[in-house]
PyMOL CGO cylinders between C-alpha atoms (Angstrom):
from pymol import cmd
from pymol.cgo import CYLINDER

trace = [
    CYLINDER, 77.19, 118.03, 103.71, 73.69, 118.56, 105.01, 0.3, 1, 1, 1, 1, 1, 1,
    CYLINDER, 73.69, 118.56, 105.01, 73.69, 114.80, 105.70, 0.3, 1, 1, 1, 1, 1, 1,
    CYLINDER, 73.69, 114.80, 105.70, 76.15, 115.71, 108.46, 0.3, 1, 1, 1, 1, 1, 1,
    CYLINDER, 76.15, 115.71, 108.46, 73.60, 118.15, 109.86, 0.3, 1, 1, 1, 1, 1, 1,
    CYLINDER, 73.60, 118.15, 109.86, 75.52, 121.20, 108.66, 0.3, 1, 1, 1, 1, 1, 1,
    CYLINDER, 75.52, 121.20, 108.66, 74.71, 123.72, 105.95, 0.3, 1, 1, 1, 1, 1, 1,
    CYLINDER, 74.71, 123.72, 105.95, 77.19, 124.74, 103.29, 0.3, 1, 1, 1, 1, 1, 1,
    CYLINDER, 77.19, 124.74, 103.29, 77.79, 128.23, 101.95, 0.3, 1, 1, 1, 1, 1, 1,
    CYLINDER, 77.79, 128.23, 101.95, 79.78, 127.77, 98.74, 0.3, 1, 1, 1, 1, 1, 1,
    CYLINDER, 79.78, 127.77, 98.74, 81.48, 125.18, 96.56, 0.3, 1, 1, 1, 1, 1, 1,
    CYLINDER, 81.48, 125.18, 96.56, 84.57, 124.97, 94.40, 0.3, 1, 1, 1, 1, 1, 1,
    CYLINDER, 84.57, 124.97, 94.40, 85.40, 122.33, 91.79, 0.3, 1, 1, 1, 1, 1, 1,
    CYLINDER, 85.40, 122.33, 91.79, 88.75, 120.66, 92.50, 0.3, 1, 1, 1, 1, 1, 1,
    CYLINDER, 88.75, 120.66, 92.50, 91.31, 119.79, 89.83, 0.3, 1, 1, 1, 1, 1, 1,
    CYLINDER, 91.31, 119.79, 89.83, 91.24, 116.68, 87.71, 0.3, 1, 1, 1, 1, 1, 1,
    CYLINDER, 91.24, 116.68, 87.71, 87.69, 115.53, 87.14, 0.3, 1, 1, 1, 1, 1, 1,
    CYLINDER, 87.69, 115.53, 87.14, 88.42, 112.96, 84.47, 0.3, 1, 1, 1, 1, 1, 1,
    CYLINDER, 88.42, 112.96, 84.47, 86.19, 110.24, 85.91, 0.3, 1, 1, 1, 1, 1, 1,
    CYLINDER, 86.19, 110.24, 85.91, 84.27, 111.93, 88.72, 0.3, 1, 1, 1, 1, 1, 1,
    CYLINDER, 84.27, 111.93, 88.72, 83.23, 115.51, 89.55, 0.3, 1, 1, 1, 1, 1, 1,
    CYLINDER, 83.23, 115.51, 89.55, 84.99, 116.43, 92.80, 0.3, 1, 1, 1, 1, 1, 1,
    CYLINDER, 84.99, 116.43, 92.80, 83.94, 119.54, 94.75, 0.3, 1, 1, 1, 1, 1, 1,
    CYLINDER, 83.94, 119.54, 94.75, 84.94, 121.20, 97.99, 0.3, 1, 1, 1, 1, 1, 1,
    CYLINDER, 84.94, 121.20, 97.99, 82.04, 122.56, 100.04, 0.3, 1, 1, 1, 1, 1, 1,
    CYLINDER, 82.04, 122.56, 100.04, 82.66, 125.09, 102.82, 0.3, 1, 1, 1, 1, 1, 1,
    CYLINDER, 82.66, 125.09, 102.82, 80.41, 125.00, 105.86, 0.3, 1, 1, 1, 1, 1, 1,
    CYLINDER, 80.41, 125.00, 105.86, 78.16, 128.03, 106.32, 0.3, 1, 1, 1, 1, 1, 1,
    CYLINDER, 78.16, 128.03, 106.32, 79.41, 128.51, 109.90, 0.3, 1, 1, 1, 1, 1, 1,
    CYLINDER, 79.41, 128.51, 109.90, 82.97, 129.00, 108.57, 0.3, 1, 1, 1, 1, 1, 1,
    CYLINDER, 82.97, 129.00, 108.57, 84.31, 125.97, 110.43, 0.3, 1, 1, 1, 1, 1, 1,
    CYLINDER, 84.31, 125.97, 110.43, 85.95, 123.93, 107.70, 0.3, 1, 1, 1, 1, 1, 1,
    CYLINDER, 85.95, 123.93, 107.70, 85.00, 122.12, 104.55, 0.3, 1, 1, 1, 1, 1, 1,
    CYLINDER, 85.00, 122.12, 104.55, 84.34, 118.70, 103.07, 0.3, 1, 1, 1, 1, 1, 1,
    CYLINDER, 84.34, 118.70, 103.07, 84.97, 117.10, 99.70, 0.3, 1, 1, 1, 1, 1, 1,
    CYLINDER, 84.97, 117.10, 99.70, 82.14, 115.56, 97.70, 0.3, 1, 1, 1, 1, 1, 1,
    CYLINDER, 82.14, 115.56, 97.70, 83.03, 113.06, 94.97, 0.3, 1, 1, 1, 1, 1, 1,
    CYLINDER, 83.03, 113.06, 94.97, 80.25, 112.01, 92.62, 0.3, 1, 1, 1, 1, 1, 1,
    CYLINDER, 80.25, 112.01, 92.62, 80.39, 108.91, 90.41, 0.3, 1, 1, 1, 1, 1, 1,
    CYLINDER, 80.39, 108.91, 90.41, 78.07, 109.49, 87.43, 0.3, 1, 1, 1, 1, 1, 1,
    CYLINDER, 78.07, 109.49, 87.43, 77.07, 106.51, 85.24, 0.3, 1, 1, 1, 1, 1, 1,
    CYLINDER, 77.07, 106.51, 85.24, 79.66, 107.60, 82.69, 0.3, 1, 1, 1, 1, 1, 1,
    CYLINDER, 79.66, 107.60, 82.69, 83.17, 109.04, 82.50, 0.3, 1, 1, 1, 1, 1, 1,
    CYLINDER, 83.17, 109.04, 82.50, 82.72, 112.66, 83.64, 0.3, 1, 1, 1, 1, 1, 1,
    CYLINDER, 82.72, 112.66, 83.64, 85.03, 114.05, 80.96, 0.3, 1, 1, 1, 1, 1, 1,
    CYLINDER, 85.03, 114.05, 80.96, 83.52, 111.81, 78.24, 0.3, 1, 1, 1, 1, 1, 1,
    CYLINDER, 83.52, 111.81, 78.24, 79.78, 111.30, 78.87, 0.3, 1, 1, 1, 1, 1, 1,
    CYLINDER, 79.78, 111.30, 78.87, 79.54, 108.90, 75.92, 0.3, 1, 1, 1, 1, 1, 1,
    CYLINDER, 79.54, 108.90, 75.92, 81.63, 106.31, 77.79, 0.3, 1, 1, 1, 1, 1, 1,
    CYLINDER, 81.63, 106.31, 77.79, 79.52, 104.39, 80.33, 0.3, 1, 1, 1, 1, 1, 1,
    CYLINDER, 79.52, 104.39, 80.33, 81.12, 103.71, 83.71, 0.3, 1, 1, 1, 1, 1, 1,
    CYLINDER, 81.12, 103.71, 83.71, 79.45, 101.79, 86.53, 0.3, 1, 1, 1, 1, 1, 1,
    CYLINDER, 79.45, 101.79, 86.53, 78.64, 104.23, 89.38, 0.3, 1, 1, 1, 1, 1, 1,
    CYLINDER, 78.64, 104.23, 89.38, 79.00, 101.40, 91.91, 0.3, 1, 1, 1, 1, 1, 1,
    CYLINDER, 79.00, 101.40, 91.91, 82.72, 102.26, 91.76, 0.3, 1, 1, 1, 1, 1, 1,
    CYLINDER, 82.72, 102.26, 91.76, 82.10, 104.73, 94.58, 0.3, 1, 1, 1, 1, 1, 1,
    CYLINDER, 82.10, 104.73, 94.58, 81.22, 101.89, 96.95, 0.3, 1, 1, 1, 1, 1, 1,
    CYLINDER, 81.22, 101.89, 96.95, 84.47, 100.11, 96.12, 0.3, 1, 1, 1, 1, 1, 1,
    CYLINDER, 84.47, 100.11, 96.12, 86.34, 103.37, 96.69, 0.3, 1, 1, 1, 1, 1, 1,
    CYLINDER, 86.34, 103.37, 96.69, 84.68, 103.96, 100.06, 0.3, 1, 1, 1, 1, 1, 1,
    CYLINDER, 84.68, 103.96, 100.06, 85.58, 100.46, 101.22, 0.3, 1, 1, 1, 1, 1, 1,
    CYLINDER, 85.58, 100.46, 101.22, 89.13, 100.83, 99.91, 0.3, 1, 1, 1, 1, 1, 1,
    CYLINDER, 89.13, 100.83, 99.91, 89.61, 104.20, 101.63, 0.3, 1, 1, 1, 1, 1, 1,
    CYLINDER, 89.61, 104.20, 101.63, 88.31, 102.84, 104.94, 0.3, 1, 1, 1, 1, 1, 1,
    CYLINDER, 88.31, 102.84, 104.94, 90.62, 99.83, 104.70, 0.3, 1, 1, 1, 1, 1, 1,
    CYLINDER, 90.62, 99.83, 104.70, 93.69, 101.84, 103.64, 0.3, 1, 1, 1, 1, 1, 1,
    CYLINDER, 93.69, 101.84, 103.64, 93.05, 104.42, 106.34, 0.3, 1, 1, 1, 1, 1, 1,
    CYLINDER, 93.05, 104.42, 106.34, 92.98, 101.73, 109.01, 0.3, 1, 1, 1, 1, 1, 1,
    CYLINDER, 92.98, 101.73, 109.01, 96.48, 100.52, 108.13, 0.3, 1, 1, 1, 1, 1, 1,
    CYLINDER, 96.48, 100.52, 108.13, 97.93, 102.83, 110.78, 0.3, 1, 1, 1, 1, 1, 1,
    CYLINDER, 97.93, 102.83, 110.78, 100.91, 104.64, 109.24, 0.3, 1, 1, 1, 1, 1, 1,
    CYLINDER, 100.91, 104.64, 109.24, 100.83, 108.14, 110.81, 0.3, 1, 1, 1, 1, 1, 1,
    CYLINDER, 100.83, 108.14, 110.81, 102.91, 109.53, 107.92, 0.3, 1, 1, 1, 1, 1, 1,
    CYLINDER, 102.91, 109.53, 107.92, 100.29, 108.58, 105.32, 0.3, 1, 1, 1, 1, 1, 1,
    CYLINDER, 100.29, 108.58, 105.32, 96.87, 110.13, 105.82, 0.3, 1, 1, 1, 1, 1, 1,
    CYLINDER, 96.87, 110.13, 105.82, 93.93, 108.69, 103.91, 0.3, 1, 1, 1, 1, 1, 1,
    CYLINDER, 93.93, 108.69, 103.91, 90.85, 110.94, 103.83, 0.3, 1, 1, 1, 1, 1, 1,
    CYLINDER, 90.85, 110.94, 103.83, 88.09, 109.58, 106.06, 0.3, 1, 1, 1, 1, 1, 1,
    CYLINDER, 88.09, 109.58, 106.06, 84.80, 108.64, 104.45, 0.3, 1, 1, 1, 1, 1, 1,
    CYLINDER, 84.80, 108.64, 104.45, 82.28, 110.75, 106.34, 0.3, 1, 1, 1, 1, 1, 1,
    CYLINDER, 82.28, 110.75, 106.34, 79.26, 109.43, 104.46, 0.3, 1, 1, 1, 1, 1, 1,
    CYLINDER, 79.26, 109.43, 104.46, 78.59, 107.31, 101.39, 0.3, 1, 1, 1, 1, 1, 1,
    CYLINDER, 78.59, 107.31, 101.39, 75.45, 106.88, 99.36, 0.3, 1, 1, 1, 1, 1, 1,
    CYLINDER, 75.45, 106.88, 99.36, 75.29, 105.05, 96.04, 0.3, 1, 1, 1, 1, 1, 1,
    CYLINDER, 75.29, 105.05, 96.04, 77.28, 107.10, 93.56, 0.3, 1, 1, 1, 1, 1, 1,
    CYLINDER, 77.28, 107.10, 93.56, 78.51, 109.78, 95.97, 0.3, 1, 1, 1, 1, 1, 1,
    CYLINDER, 78.51, 109.78, 95.97, 81.15, 110.02, 98.69, 0.3, 1, 1, 1, 1, 1, 1,
    CYLINDER, 81.15, 110.02, 98.69, 81.45, 112.69, 101.37, 0.3, 1, 1, 1, 1, 1, 1,
    CYLINDER, 81.45, 112.69, 101.37, 85.12, 112.85, 102.36, 0.3, 1, 1, 1, 1, 1, 1,
    CYLINDER, 85.12, 112.85, 102.36, 87.31, 114.57, 104.89, 0.3, 1, 1, 1, 1, 1, 1,
    CYLINDER, 87.31, 114.57, 104.89, 89.00, 117.58, 103.28, 0.3, 1, 1, 1, 1, 1, 1,
    CYLINDER, 89.00, 117.58, 103.28, 92.77, 117.36, 103.70, 0.3, 1, 1, 1, 1, 1, 1,
    CYLINDER, 92.77, 117.36, 103.70, 93.19, 120.98, 102.60, 0.3, 1, 1, 1, 1, 1, 1,
    CYLINDER, 93.19, 120.98, 102.60, 95.19, 122.81, 99.98, 0.3, 1, 1, 1, 1, 1, 1,
    CYLINDER, 95.19, 122.81, 99.98, 98.41, 120.85, 99.71, 0.3, 1, 1, 1, 1, 1, 1,
    CYLINDER, 98.41, 120.85, 99.71, 100.68, 120.45, 96.70, 0.3, 1, 1, 1, 1, 1, 1,
    CYLINDER, 100.68, 120.45, 96.70, 99.93, 117.33, 94.69, 0.3, 1, 1, 1, 1, 1, 1,
    CYLINDER, 99.93, 117.33, 94.69, 102.61, 114.80, 93.89, 0.3, 1, 1, 1, 1, 1, 1,
    CYLINDER, 102.61, 114.80, 93.89, 103.27, 116.23, 90.41, 0.3, 1, 1, 1, 1, 1, 1,
    CYLINDER, 103.27, 116.23, 90.41, 103.74, 119.81, 91.65, 0.3, 1, 1, 1, 1, 1, 1,
    CYLINDER, 103.74, 119.81, 91.65, 105.81, 118.59, 94.59, 0.3, 1, 1, 1, 1, 1, 1,
    CYLINDER, 105.81, 118.59, 94.59, 108.11, 116.59, 92.31, 0.3, 1, 1, 1, 1, 1, 1,
    CYLINDER, 108.11, 116.59, 92.31, 108.47, 119.56, 89.94, 0.3, 1, 1, 1, 1, 1, 1,
    CYLINDER, 108.47, 119.56, 89.94, 109.56, 121.66, 92.93, 0.3, 1, 1, 1, 1, 1, 1,
    CYLINDER, 109.56, 121.66, 92.93, 112.33, 119.19, 93.84, 0.3, 1, 1, 1, 1, 1, 1,
    CYLINDER, 112.33, 119.19, 93.84, 110.57, 116.59, 96.00, 0.3, 1, 1, 1, 1, 1, 1,
    CYLINDER, 110.57, 116.59, 96.00, 112.39, 114.39, 98.51, 0.3, 1, 1, 1, 1, 1, 1,
    CYLINDER, 112.39, 114.39, 98.51, 113.47, 110.82, 97.80, 0.3, 1, 1, 1, 1, 1, 1,
    CYLINDER, 113.47, 110.82, 97.80, 112.85, 109.76, 101.41, 0.3, 1, 1, 1, 1, 1, 1,
    CYLINDER, 112.85, 109.76, 101.41, 109.18, 110.79, 101.14, 0.3, 1, 1, 1, 1, 1, 1,
    CYLINDER, 109.18, 110.79, 101.14, 108.84, 108.83, 97.88, 0.3, 1, 1, 1, 1, 1, 1,
    CYLINDER, 108.84, 108.83, 97.88, 110.40, 105.78, 99.52, 0.3, 1, 1, 1, 1, 1, 1,
    CYLINDER, 110.40, 105.78, 99.52, 107.93, 105.96, 102.42, 0.3, 1, 1, 1, 1, 1, 1,
    CYLINDER, 107.93, 105.96, 102.42, 105.02, 106.39, 100.04, 0.3, 1, 1, 1, 1, 1, 1,
    CYLINDER, 105.02, 106.39, 100.04, 106.22, 103.51, 97.85, 0.3, 1, 1, 1, 1, 1, 1,
    CYLINDER, 106.22, 103.51, 97.85, 106.65, 101.29, 100.89, 0.3, 1, 1, 1, 1, 1, 1,
    CYLINDER, 106.65, 101.29, 100.89, 103.15, 102.11, 102.09, 0.3, 1, 1, 1, 1, 1, 1,
    CYLINDER, 103.15, 102.11, 102.09, 101.65, 101.39, 98.65, 0.3, 1, 1, 1, 1, 1, 1,
    CYLINDER, 101.65, 101.39, 98.65, 103.65, 98.16, 98.44, 0.3, 1, 1, 1, 1, 1, 1,
    CYLINDER, 103.65, 98.16, 98.44, 102.23, 97.17, 101.81, 0.3, 1, 1, 1, 1, 1, 1,
    CYLINDER, 102.23, 97.17, 101.81, 98.70, 97.70, 100.52, 0.3, 1, 1, 1, 1, 1, 1,
    CYLINDER, 98.70, 97.70, 100.52, 99.40, 95.43, 97.58, 0.3, 1, 1, 1, 1, 1, 1,
    CYLINDER, 99.40, 95.43, 97.58, 100.95, 92.76, 99.78, 0.3, 1, 1, 1, 1, 1, 1,
    CYLINDER, 100.95, 92.76, 99.78, 98.28, 92.80, 102.50, 0.3, 1, 1, 1, 1, 1, 1,
    CYLINDER, 98.28, 92.80, 102.50, 96.68, 89.36, 102.61, 0.3, 1, 1, 1, 1, 1, 1,
    CYLINDER, 96.68, 89.36, 102.61, 93.83, 90.79, 104.68, 0.3, 1, 1, 1, 1, 1, 1,
    CYLINDER, 93.83, 90.79, 104.68, 92.67, 93.22, 102.01, 0.3, 1, 1, 1, 1, 1, 1,
    CYLINDER, 92.67, 93.22, 102.01, 88.91, 93.35, 101.42, 0.3, 1, 1, 1, 1, 1, 1,
    CYLINDER, 88.91, 93.35, 101.42, 87.48, 92.02, 98.17, 0.3, 1, 1, 1, 1, 1, 1,
    CYLINDER, 87.48, 92.02, 98.17, 87.61, 95.12, 95.99, 0.3, 1, 1, 1, 1, 1, 1,
    CYLINDER, 87.61, 95.12, 95.99, 87.41, 93.36, 92.62, 0.3, 1, 1, 1, 1, 1, 1,
    CYLINDER, 87.41, 93.36, 92.62, 85.41, 95.60, 90.30, 0.3, 1, 1, 1, 1, 1, 1,
    CYLINDER, 85.41, 95.60, 90.30, 85.23, 93.75, 86.97, 0.3, 1, 1, 1, 1, 1, 1,
    CYLINDER, 85.23, 93.75, 86.97, 82.92, 96.34, 85.42, 0.3, 1, 1, 1, 1, 1, 1,
    CYLINDER, 82.92, 96.34, 85.42, 85.43, 99.16, 85.80, 0.3, 1, 1, 1, 1, 1, 1,
    CYLINDER, 85.43, 99.16, 85.80, 88.27, 96.89, 84.64, 0.3, 1, 1, 1, 1, 1, 1,
    CYLINDER, 88.27, 96.89, 84.64, 86.26, 96.13, 81.48, 0.3, 1, 1, 1, 1, 1, 1,
    CYLINDER, 86.26, 96.13, 81.48, 85.85, 99.85, 80.80, 0.3, 1, 1, 1, 1, 1, 1,
    CYLINDER, 85.85, 99.85, 80.80, 89.58, 100.39, 81.38, 0.3, 1, 1, 1, 1, 1, 1,
    CYLINDER, 89.58, 100.39, 81.38, 90.39, 97.62, 78.88, 0.3, 1, 1, 1, 1, 1, 1,
    CYLINDER, 90.39, 97.62, 78.88, 88.26, 99.26, 76.18, 0.3, 1, 1, 1, 1, 1, 1,
    CYLINDER, 88.26, 99.26, 76.18, 89.18, 102.89, 76.92, 0.3, 1, 1, 1, 1, 1, 1,
    CYLINDER, 89.18, 102.89, 76.92, 92.80, 102.66, 78.06, 0.3, 1, 1, 1, 1, 1, 1,
    CYLINDER, 92.80, 102.66, 78.06, 94.43, 99.46, 76.81, 0.3, 1, 1, 1, 1, 1, 1,
    CYLINDER, 94.43, 99.46, 76.81, 92.82, 98.65, 73.46, 0.3, 1, 1, 1, 1, 1, 1,
    CYLINDER, 92.82, 98.65, 73.46, 93.65, 102.06, 71.86, 0.3, 1, 1, 1, 1, 1, 1,
    CYLINDER, 93.65, 102.06, 71.86, 97.38, 101.87, 72.76, 0.3, 1, 1, 1, 1, 1, 1,
    CYLINDER, 97.38, 101.87, 72.76, 98.56, 100.39, 69.43, 0.3, 1, 1, 1, 1, 1, 1,
    CYLINDER, 98.56, 100.39, 69.43, 96.67, 103.00, 67.39, 0.3, 1, 1, 1, 1, 1, 1,
    CYLINDER, 96.67, 103.00, 67.39, 97.90, 105.88, 69.55, 0.3, 1, 1, 1, 1, 1, 1,
    CYLINDER, 97.90, 105.88, 69.55, 101.51, 104.72, 69.43, 0.3, 1, 1, 1, 1, 1, 1,
    CYLINDER, 101.51, 104.72, 69.43, 101.33, 104.17, 65.66, 0.3, 1, 1, 1, 1, 1, 1,
    CYLINDER, 101.33, 104.17, 65.66, 100.00, 107.72, 65.32, 0.3, 1, 1, 1, 1, 1, 1,
    CYLINDER, 100.00, 107.72, 65.32, 103.10, 108.93, 67.17, 0.3, 1, 1, 1, 1, 1, 1,
    CYLINDER, 103.10, 108.93, 67.17, 105.36, 106.94, 64.81, 0.3, 1, 1, 1, 1, 1, 1,
    CYLINDER, 105.36, 106.94, 64.81, 106.50, 104.38, 67.41, 0.3, 1, 1, 1, 1, 1, 1,
    CYLINDER, 106.50, 104.38, 67.41, 108.03, 101.48, 65.42, 0.3, 1, 1, 1, 1, 1, 1,
    CYLINDER, 108.03, 101.48, 65.42, 106.86, 98.69, 67.78, 0.3, 1, 1, 1, 1, 1, 1,
    CYLINDER, 106.86, 98.69, 67.78, 103.34, 100.07, 68.18, 0.3, 1, 1, 1, 1, 1, 1,
    CYLINDER, 103.34, 100.07, 68.18, 101.60, 96.78, 67.32, 0.3, 1, 1, 1, 1, 1, 1,
    CYLINDER, 101.60, 96.78, 67.32, 103.74, 94.73, 69.73, 0.3, 1, 1, 1, 1, 1, 1,
    CYLINDER, 103.74, 94.73, 69.73, 103.37, 97.25, 72.55, 0.3, 1, 1, 1, 1, 1, 1,
    CYLINDER, 103.37, 97.25, 72.55, 99.65, 97.56, 71.89, 0.3, 1, 1, 1, 1, 1, 1,
    CYLINDER, 99.65, 97.56, 71.89, 99.23, 93.77, 72.09, 0.3, 1, 1, 1, 1, 1, 1,
    CYLINDER, 99.23, 93.77, 72.09, 101.08, 93.78, 75.42, 0.3, 1, 1, 1, 1, 1, 1,
    CYLINDER, 101.08, 93.78, 75.42, 98.81, 96.53, 76.73, 0.3, 1, 1, 1, 1, 1, 1,
    CYLINDER, 98.81, 96.53, 76.73, 95.70, 94.58, 75.73, 0.3, 1, 1, 1, 1, 1, 1,
    CYLINDER, 95.70, 94.58, 75.73, 97.11, 91.41, 77.34, 0.3, 1, 1, 1, 1, 1, 1,
    CYLINDER, 97.11, 91.41, 77.34, 97.63, 93.35, 80.59, 0.3, 1, 1, 1, 1, 1, 1,
    CYLINDER, 97.63, 93.35, 80.59, 94.10, 94.77, 80.44, 0.3, 1, 1, 1, 1, 1, 1,
    CYLINDER, 94.10, 94.77, 80.44, 92.70, 91.27, 79.90, 0.3, 1, 1, 1, 1, 1, 1,
    CYLINDER, 92.70, 91.27, 79.90, 94.72, 89.93, 82.85, 0.3, 1, 1, 1, 1, 1, 1,
    CYLINDER, 94.72, 89.93, 82.85, 93.22, 92.64, 85.04, 0.3, 1, 1, 1, 1, 1, 1,
    CYLINDER, 93.22, 92.64, 85.04, 89.72, 91.35, 84.21, 0.3, 1, 1, 1, 1, 1, 1,
    CYLINDER, 89.72, 91.35, 84.21, 90.43, 88.23, 86.26, 0.3, 1, 1, 1, 1, 1, 1,
    CYLINDER, 90.43, 88.23, 86.26, 90.09, 88.20, 90.03, 0.3, 1, 1, 1, 1, 1, 1,
    CYLINDER, 90.09, 88.20, 90.03, 93.56, 88.11, 91.52, 0.3, 1, 1, 1, 1, 1, 1,
    CYLINDER, 93.56, 88.11, 91.52, 95.40, 88.42, 94.81, 0.3, 1, 1, 1, 1, 1, 1,
    CYLINDER, 95.40, 88.42, 94.81, 96.73, 91.91, 94.05, 0.3, 1, 1, 1, 1, 1, 1,
    CYLINDER, 96.73, 91.91, 94.05, 95.14, 95.26, 94.64, 0.3, 1, 1, 1, 1, 1, 1,
    CYLINDER, 95.14, 95.26, 94.64, 94.98, 97.20, 91.35, 0.3, 1, 1, 1, 1, 1, 1,
    CYLINDER, 94.98, 97.20, 91.35, 94.61, 100.96, 91.66, 0.3, 1, 1, 1, 1, 1, 1,
    CYLINDER, 94.61, 100.96, 91.66, 92.79, 102.11, 88.58, 0.3, 1, 1, 1, 1, 1, 1,
    CYLINDER, 92.79, 102.11, 88.58, 93.39, 105.83, 88.87, 0.3, 1, 1, 1, 1, 1, 1,
    CYLINDER, 93.39, 105.83, 88.87, 96.35, 106.52, 91.11, 0.3, 1, 1, 1, 1, 1, 1,
    CYLINDER, 96.35, 106.52, 91.11, 97.66, 109.67, 89.46, 0.3, 1, 1, 1, 1, 1, 1,
    CYLINDER, 97.66, 109.67, 89.46, 99.73, 112.58, 90.82, 0.3, 1, 1, 1, 1, 1, 1,
    CYLINDER, 99.73, 112.58, 90.82, 96.80, 114.90, 91.71, 0.3, 1, 1, 1, 1, 1, 1,
    CYLINDER, 96.80, 114.90, 91.71, 95.37, 112.10, 93.91, 0.3, 1, 1, 1, 1, 1, 1,
    CYLINDER, 95.37, 112.10, 93.91, 98.45, 112.23, 96.16, 0.3, 1, 1, 1, 1, 1, 1,
    CYLINDER, 98.45, 112.23, 96.16, 98.86, 115.32, 98.33, 0.3, 1, 1, 1, 1, 1, 1,
    CYLINDER, 98.86, 115.32, 98.33, 102.20, 116.03, 100.02, 0.3, 1, 1, 1, 1, 1, 1,
    CYLINDER, 102.20, 116.03, 100.02, 102.26, 117.93, 103.30, 0.3, 1, 1, 1, 1, 1, 1,
]
cmd.load_cgo(trace, "trace")
């Protein structure tokens, strides 16, 4: 935050933190806060798994592009600053995440708007080139290849078939394609307000 010319007084780790440490820093003058997301050269929750820190640059470009799409009902945090491996983001505040919001009853109309917006991102022919093969390779090894073993351990009868399908999908995602693939869109990443 000092890159913005402002001092911070305290920090708080935000939820999640599977891939990247994410912290909220409050400004020392009491006027707001920012979010800092760091991309270490490994999975934050599993330091033995390497993960290319250049992913933060792809994320910054993706956030800037998605935020410029102009739907006033969907707010994308602004990238305030970006250096290799670290993003300084606008803090959208303490809002319920998608999982908590759904557990509390949710609203189908909000989900339809969100789904339409996400569908528009995927269909946008003017999307920037956000192909990150390195991260897709890590996802293949960490997420897709273990599926058969995990399902077999749960006693799923078609574990081998389903595992092969998962690997085939992971291999398809290694190729450059026309679609935007969100590697970590999970409920805590979506805030409802």
